[in-house]
N, C-alpha and C positions, 0 to 999 in steps of 0.2 A: 783906555784902550791897550795900554802896555801891559797892565795887571790882567785883563782878559785873555791877552795873548800868553802870558806866563801861565796862568791857570790851565788853558787849554792845550798847550804844550806838555805841561807837567803831567796832567792826567792821560794824555796820549801816551807819554813815555811809560807810565805805569802799566797800562793795558797791553802795550807791545811787549814790554820786558818780562813781565811776570805771567802773561796769559798767551798772548798770541803766537809768539815765536815757537814755544814748545808745542802748542796746539796745532800749528800748521805742519810742522815737521812731523810730530808724532801721528798726527792722522794721516798725512801723507804716506808714512811707511806703513801704517796700519791697513789702508785701503789698497796699497800697493800689493801687500801680502794677501790680503783677502780675494783680490781680482787676479792674482798670480801675474802681477805687473802688466795689467791690460794696456798701460800707455805705452809699453815697448812691443809687446807680442802681436799688437793689432795695427801696427803703423801702415802696412800694405792695406788693411781693410778700410783704413781710415780715408786714404787717398781714393779708393775705389768707391766708396759710399758718397763722397763729395758730388760725384756726378751720377749718382744712383737715379734712375729714371722711377723706380718705384716710391714716389714721393706722396703716396696717399695712406691714408690711416686704414686699419683694418676693416673698417665698415665702408671704406670707398670714398670717403670726403677729401677733398683736395683743398689745402690751404697754403701757407707760406712754404716754398721747398726748402730741403734740406740746406741747400747752397745759399739761399736767401737768409734763413736762420743763422747760418754761419756768418755771412757778412755783416748782419745786424750785430752780433755779439763780438765780431772782430772789429768792427767800426767802433765799438766803445773801448776795446782792448788796445787796438792800435791807434794811439793819439799821443797826447803829451808825455805820457809815461815813457814812451819809446825814444823821444828825442830829449825833452827836458829832464824827465824822471830820471833817466839813466846818468845823465850829466850830474843831477844834484847828488846821485848815490855816489859816484867816483870822486866827485869834489869834497864830499864829506867824509867818505869811508875809505878812499883809496882804490886802487884797481881791484883789490880783494873783494870788493862789493860785487863784482860781476859774478864771482864764483858762486855766491849765496843766492844771487838771482837765478843762476843756472839750477842750483840745487832745489830751490823752491819750485821751479817750473817742472823739473823731472818728477819731483815728488807730487806736486800738484796735479800733474796730469791724471793720476788715479783719482784724486779728489774731485776734481772737474767731472770726471766720467760718472761719479756717484751722483753728484748734484743735478747734472743735467738729465740723466736717466730718470731720476726720481721727478723731476719736472714733467718730462714726458709722460710719466705713468699716471700722474695726478693732474694732468691738464684738464681744462674744461672747454666746452664749446663756446665760441665767440662770434656770434652772427651766424650767417647761413653756411658757411664753409671753413671757417677759421677757427684757430685755438688760442688760448692764452693761459698762462700758468707761471710757476716759479716757486720760490722757498715759501712765501706766504700761503701757497695753495697746498703744498706737501705737508705744511705744518698743521693746517686746518684738518686736511682730509686723512693724512697720514697718521698724526699724533692726536687728532680730535682736539687740538689747541687753537681754536680761532683767536684767542687772545694773543698768542704769540705771532700768529701770522698777522694781525692788525699791528702789532709793534714793528715787525719786521717791515712790513709794507710803509708804514710811516717813516722808518729809518732810511730805507733805500730811496724813497721818494725825495727826502730832503738830501740824502747824500749824493745821489746821482743827478736828479733833476736840477739841484740847485748848487750844492757845493762843488760838485766835480765839474759841472758846467762852468763855474767861475774859474776854476784852475785851466780849463782848456781856453776859453777867452783871454785869460791872463797871459797864457803863453804866446797866443796869436798876437795880441797886442804889443808884447815885448819884443817879438821877432820882427813885427813890421816896423815897430819904432827904431830897432837896431838897424834894419836894411834900408828904410827909406824916411826915418824921422816923421813918420806920420804921428799925428795926434792919437793918443790912446782911447780917449772918449769917442772920438770920431769912428775909430776902428770897432769899438764895442757897439755902437749904434748901427753900423752896416752890418755887423754880425747877427744882431738881434733881428734886423729886417730879413736877412737870408733865412735865419732859423725859423721865423715866423711863417715864411712861405711853405717850408717843408712841413713843420709840425701841425699846422691846420689842415694839411692834406691827408693825414692818416697813416696807419702803419703801412699800407701797400705802397704808398709814395715813398717811405723811408726804406723799404725794401728794395725798391726799384733804383733808388739813388745810390744806396751802399754798394749794392752788388756790382755797380760800374765803378765807383770811385775807389773803394777799398783796394781791390787788386791793382789798379794801375798805379795808385800812389805807392804802394808797397813795393812793387816789381822796380819802378823807377829809383827808390831809395837804395834798395838792394843791390841794383846794378851799380850805382855809384860807390857803394861800400866796397863792392868786389873790384872795381877799378883802382880803388885807393889800397887795397889789400895786395893787388899785383904790383902796384908801384913800390909796396914797402914789404914784398915778399921775404927779404932777407931778415926783417926784424920780427916776423910773427913768432918763431920759437922763443925768442926771449920775452915777448910780450906775454905769451901763454904762461911761462915760467913765473913771470912777474905777478900775475893775476893769482896763481896758486900760493906763491910764497907770501904776498900780502894778506891772503885769506886767512893764513894761520898764524899771522905774526912773524913769519921767518925773516921778512924784511919789510920795515915800515917805510911808506912812501907818503909825501906830501902831509896832510892832517890825518891820514888815516891810521886807525888802530883796528885791532880784531874786533872789539865790541861794536865800534862805529861801522865797520865794514859789514858784519852780521846784520845789525839794526837796519841799516839804511840798504842794504842789499835786498833783505827780504820785505821791507817797507815798499821800496820802488818796485820790486818785482811783483808783489801783489797787487799794487795800484795799476800795473801795466797788464798783467796776465789774468787777474782776477780769479785764479783758481781757488774755490772754497769761500769766496766772498758772498756768493749767492746772487751775483748779478747776471752772469751768463745764462742761467738757467731760465731766465725770463724770455729770453730769446729762443733757447732750445725748446721750450714748450710750444712755441708758435708754429713749428714745423709739422707739416703733415707726412708721417713715415709709418712703415708697417710694422715697425718694432722700436720701443725706447732705446734699446742699446745703440740703435743706428745713430742716433743724435747724440748720445753720450759720447760716441767714439769721434764723431765729427767735431765737438766742442772741445775735446782733449787735443785733436789735431791744433785747434785755434790757440790753445795754451803755448805749444811748441812754436807754431808760426810766430807768435808775438814775441816770446822771450828769447828762444834759441836762434832765431833768425834775425827778426828786426832790432830787438834790444841789443843783441851781440854785435850786429852792424854798427850801431852807434857807439857801443862800448870801444870797438876796435879802432874807430875813427878818433875818438878822443884820446886814448892811451898812446896810440902811435903819433899823435901830435904833440904829447907832453903839455899840453895847454892846461891841463887840471892842476898843475902846480902854480899857476899864477894867479890864483884867487878868484877867477871868474867861475859863475855858477849858472845852472839853469840853461835856458835855450840859448843864451849868449856864449855859454861854453861850447855848445854844438856848433855854432855859427862860427867861432873863432878857430875851432879844430878843423873844420871843413876849409876855411880860408887858408890856414897853413897848409893844407894838402893840394888844394886845386885852385887857389887864387881868390880874389875879391869877390868874383861873381857867386861864390858860396852863401854870402849873405843873402842874396836874392833867391837861390835856390832853396834854402832852409827855410826862408819866410813863406814860400809858396808851399813846400811840403808840409811845414807845421800847420798852415792854414787848412790843407786837405786832410791831414791827419786829425787834427783837433776838430775841425768842424764835423767830420763824420762822427766823432765821438760825441758831440753835443747832440746829434741826431739820435744815436744809440742810447745815450743816457737819458734824454727824453723819453723814449719808449718805455724804458724800466719803470719810470715814475708812471706813466700813464696806466699801465697794465696793473700796478699795485694800488693806484687809486680805485680802479674799477674793482678790485679785489675788495676793498673796504665797503664801497657802496658806489653802484654807477650813478654818476651825477653830471649831467652837461655844464651845469653852473661849476662844480668843484673842478672839472676838467679845464674849463675856460680860465678859472683863477690860476690854475696850476701853469698853463700855458704862458699867461702873463707874467708869473713869478719866474718861469724860466728864462724869459727875455730879459727881465729884470736883473737877474744874477748874472746873465751874459754881459750885460752893460757894466754891472759892478765890478765882476772879475777883471775886466779889462782895465780898470783904473786903479786897483788897490795893490799894495805891496806884494812881492812873491812869496814871503814867508807867511804872510796872513792866510793865503789861500791854501798853501800846502800844510799847515798846521791843522786847518779845519778838515781838510781831506783825510789827514791821517786818523784824527780823532773819530770821524763818524765812520770811515772804513773799517777801523778797529772794531767798533760797537757791532757793525752790521755782520761783520765776518763771525765774531764770537755767537751771535745768535743762530746764524746759518750752521756753523760747526757743530754746535749742540744737537740741531735737528737731524743733520746727515749721519751723526754719530748713531742716533736712535733707529733712524730708518735705512742704515746702509745695507743692512742684510737683504732688504727687498731689491736694491739695484744689483746686489751680487747675484741674487736669484734670477733676475731678468738676464743678466750676462749668461748665466748657466743655460738658461732657456734658448737664448740666441745661438750660443755655441752648440748646443744640442741639433737644433734645427740645420745649421750649417753642416754639420757632419753628416746629416740625412740628405744633403744635397738640396735642401730647400732654401727659398727666399724668405728669411724668418718673418713670422706674423706673430703679433702678440694679441692676446685676449685678456679680458677683465679677470678671468680665472686660470690664466696661465701659471700663477703663483698661488699656492695654497694659502687660503685664509685672507687674501688680499681684500680690503674694503676701501669704500670711499672713491670708486673708480666711476668715470662718468663718460669718457670718450673712447671706451674700447668695448667692442661687443663680447658677448661669452663664447667661450671655446666650444666648437663642435663636440658633441658627447663621445665620439670615438678616440679623441686625442687624450693622452694622458696629462696629468699635472705635474709642475715641477715642485718638489718641496723644498 
């Protein structure tokens, strides 16, 4: 087992060091320029679209709403990465890791817009009034590379449905064990039962659960962070300075170095906000909207919500406590930091918070696997086996060591991201053209509506009607 862990960790380090860090930052800059920094220019529009009533397709079909699709993807984003992942990054890379998390989110906002808009453009009909899609679908229909779509579908199903869900259950079991000394196997079994109740109910039930749980748990956690910041208001300038100094090696803190700060900051940032990984587009495709760019903008807001607000809340709590210098890691570090600020009851609060955060992630992660299995071939038997495997990995993750599940997550997350980044690099111009179409219609005072021929030469479109003849095409 030790040899397996070394091989897995070494392979992951090679992928991240020589490919992904440059790829994520480079493409983030490229897409920011191509979209004229859509992630910043359309902040106000993102908020407006979140409650947009026009959540139907151009042909009038109503499916999952924009807000529900947002909460499904946010359910996956907002989880272990926000509480345990941030703690792991700071423990290993020092406070400077926070800066690199911010950077990958700010640049990744443009990447997220591209992949989610593509997912909307190439989505397919699912049942009477629903949709499904994601990277596997735009690889097949946009690149005419079904083999690539199948490869991605297999990787994301294993990565999210199985590996990432073991990370979530691992963190829940550790938090519950720390707070109440509960047996970790018992926690795993309870989680599996609760997960089974929801995943056997279908995506509609997933949407209804997450749109209630996600906002509530996020708001409560942010309020606690704000309370702690108010209590430590005089220390905030020094904390910000520490983050920037440590990010560039001006002042080393704890075990952090510049290399560790960059590596762990970007790794944990991507694990949390998923920008460019190819996961959130699966949820984005399920929304019924009048224009693909609408959902692209909403998913960009999800990246900012996750990293710039929730992850930053955790980071500030930990850094202000100085607990990261004591050798504690993972969710226990977050619990220790909160205990320092507000007392022993924090253990209980974090245990409950991480349960809500991570459990909602298990639900969102499951959906990503389901929609990709259906891409390969719809099979009730395959879906049933997949659901049982998810429940098994939830129990497995609750019992194994922390490092094992994180190493597995890093490796498969890296492979999945590389495949998706190649695809969106080749198809990015289509999403940019969709944004141009959206912007033009907004200037004309219209509520933007997309058609299958809104973009010149677009092929492989199933869920959008042709444009009326009197309207011009966007080149």
